C-alpha positions in Angstrom: 0.1 0.2 0.1 2.6 2.6 -1.1 2.1 5.6 -3.5 1.1 9.2 -3.1 1.6 10.3 0.7 -1.5 12.9 0.1 -3.9 10.3 -1.1 -2.6 7.4 1.2 -1.7 8.8 5.1 -4.3 8.2 6.7 -5.9 5.4 5.0 -2.5 3.8 4.8 -2.2 4.0 9.2 -5.8 3.1 10.0 -4.7 -0.5 9.9 -2.5 -3.4 11.7 0.6 -1.9 13.7 1.9 -4.8 12.5 1.4 -5.0 8.9 1.9 -0.9 8.6 5.3 -2.0 10.7 6.6 -3.6 7.4 5.1 -1.2 5.3 6.8 1.8 6.4 10.2 0.2 5.3 12.0 2.3 2.2 9.5 5.4 3.0 11.4 9.1 3.3 10.7 11.0 6.3 11.6 14.3 6.6 11.0 16.4 9.6 11.5 20.1 8.3 13.3 19.4 5.9 15.5 16.7 7.2 15.8 12.9 7.1 16.3 10.0 5.3 14.9 6.3 4.3 13.1 4.2 7.4 15.1 1.5 7.4 13.9 -0.1 10.6 10.2 -0.2 12.8 8.8 -2.0 15.7 5.4 -2.4 16.1 3.2 -2.0 19.4 -0.9 -2.8 19.7 -3.1 -2.9 22.7 -3.0 -5.9 23.7 0.7 -6.2 23.7 2.7 -5.9 27.3 5.6 -4.6 25.6 3.5 -1.0 24.5 2.4 1.7 26.3 -1.3 0.9 25.7 -1.6 -1.9 27.5 -3.3 -0.5 30.9 -4.8 2.2 28.6 -5.0 5.6 28.3 -3.1 7.9 30.4 -2.0 11.8 30.0 1.2 10.1 28.7 0.0 8.2 25.4 -3.2 10.1 25.1 -1.5 10.1 21.3 -1.9 6.3 20.6 -5.8 6.6 21.3 -6.3 9.3 18.7 -6.6 9.0 15.2 -4.2 7.5 12.9 -1.1 9.3 10.8 -0.4 11.0 13.8 3.2 11.0 15.8 3.2 9.9 19.6 6.8 11.0 20.9 7.8 10.2 24.0 10.9 10.0 26.6 12.8 6.8 27.3 13.8 6.5 30.4 13.7 10.1 30.5 16.7 10.2 28.6 15.9 10.1 24.7 12.9 10.7 22.8 11.0 8.7 20.5 8.9 9.0 17.8 6.1 6.7 16.4 3.2 7.0 13.9 -0.3 6.0 15.2 -2.3 3.3 14.0 -5.3 2.3 15.2 -5.9 3.1 18.8 -4.0 2.1 20.9 -1.3 1.0 18.6 1.6 2.7 16.7 4.7 2.3 15.0 8.1 3.1 16.7 10.9 4.7 13.9 13.8 2.7 15.0 16.4 3.9 12.2 16.5 5.5 9.2 19.2 5.9 6.8 20.1 9.7 6.6 19.8 11.3 3.0 18.7 14.8 3.8 20.1 17.6 5.6 23.3 15.5 6.8 25.3 18.0 7.9 22.2 19.8 9.9 22.3 16.3 11.4 26.1 15.8 12.2 25.9 19.4 14.1 23.1 17.9 16.3 24.2 15.1 17.2 28.1 16.1 17.3 29.1 13.1 14.8 30.5 12.7 11.7 29.9 8.7 11.0 26.5 9.1 9.2 26.2 5.6 10.0 25.3 7.0 14.0 23.4 10.0 12.7 19.7 7.6 12.4 20.6 4.4 13.7 18.4 3.7 16.8 15.9 5.8 18.0 17.2 8.3 20.2 19.8 9.1 17.9 17.3 9.6 15.1 15.2 11.7 17.5 18.2 14.1 18.2 19.2 13.8 14.8 15.7 14.8 13.3 15.3 17.5 15.9 12.0 15.4 17.4 10.5 16.4 21.0 7.6 16.4 22.9 6.1 19.2 21.0 5.6 17.0 18.0 3.3 14.8 19.5 0.2 14.5 18.7 0.4 16.0 15.4 -0.9 15.2 12.1 2.1 12.8 9.8 -0.1 14.6 6.6 0.9 18.3 7.4 4.2 19.9 8.0 7.1 19.7 9.9 6.3 15.7 8.6 6.6 14.5 4.6 6.4 11.3 4.2 7.5 10.0 0.3 6.5 6.5 0.2 8.7 4.5 -1.4 7.2 2.1 -5.1 10.1 -0.3 -5.5 9.9 -3.8 -4.3 12.2 -3.9 -1.0 13.8 -6.7 0.7 12.2 -6.9 4.6 13.1 -8.8 7.4 11.3 -9.6 10.6 13.0 -10.6 14.1 12.1 -10.3 17.6 11.8 -6.4 19.0 14.7 -4.7 20.7 15.6 -3.7 24.8 12.2 -5.2 26.2 11.4 -7.2 29.6 7.8 -7.8 28.1 6.3 -10.1 25.0 10.2 -10.6 24.0 9.0 -13.5 21.2 7.2 -11.4 19.4 9.0 -11.1 16.0 7.3 -7.1 15.6 10.6 -5.7 14.7 10.8 -5.2 10.5 14.4 -3.8 8.5 15.4 -3.1 5.2 17.5 -6.4 4.7 21.4 -5.5 4.1 21.3 -2.1 5.2 24.3 -0.5 7.7 21.8 2.2 8.8 20.1 -0.8 11.3 20.1 0.0 15.3 21.6 -3.9 15.6 21.6 -7.0 13.2 19.1 -9.0 12.6 
């Protein structure tokens, strides 16, 4: 389900988060004109014990219960921001890694590193490189500062277990672009 973002965004995200997570691989994401190609994602659903929505709606996770095609941004362990795309209520896709392509010098300045592989490999690094903070929580993905360009090419997507969890560790809801050197961790 790829194509022109102006026609697809709400329908694309109003689906099962696992399907959306796989289909986002290869999509170009920019925030205020800085970004790259999504190479790694993870899916979370309301019946998933590892999901922020598992115990119901709170002020922190309210965006997850909103309408599809919006951002859910939260701080992980009080340190790093994490960017998620809301799917159906209570479900979202964590954007884990990008292949940086647009605004590399801006990303390097924000991150303080030269190596392009280290700019967006991991959700915290990605948010720092793209300047994603709580200010974007609840914002629509089909409006500035976000821009999505869905790839229409066939790509090889790999699947594995999610990273850094203590619950539902066996769920294979992590997706990546096969062969990408920009993944946060190997599959």
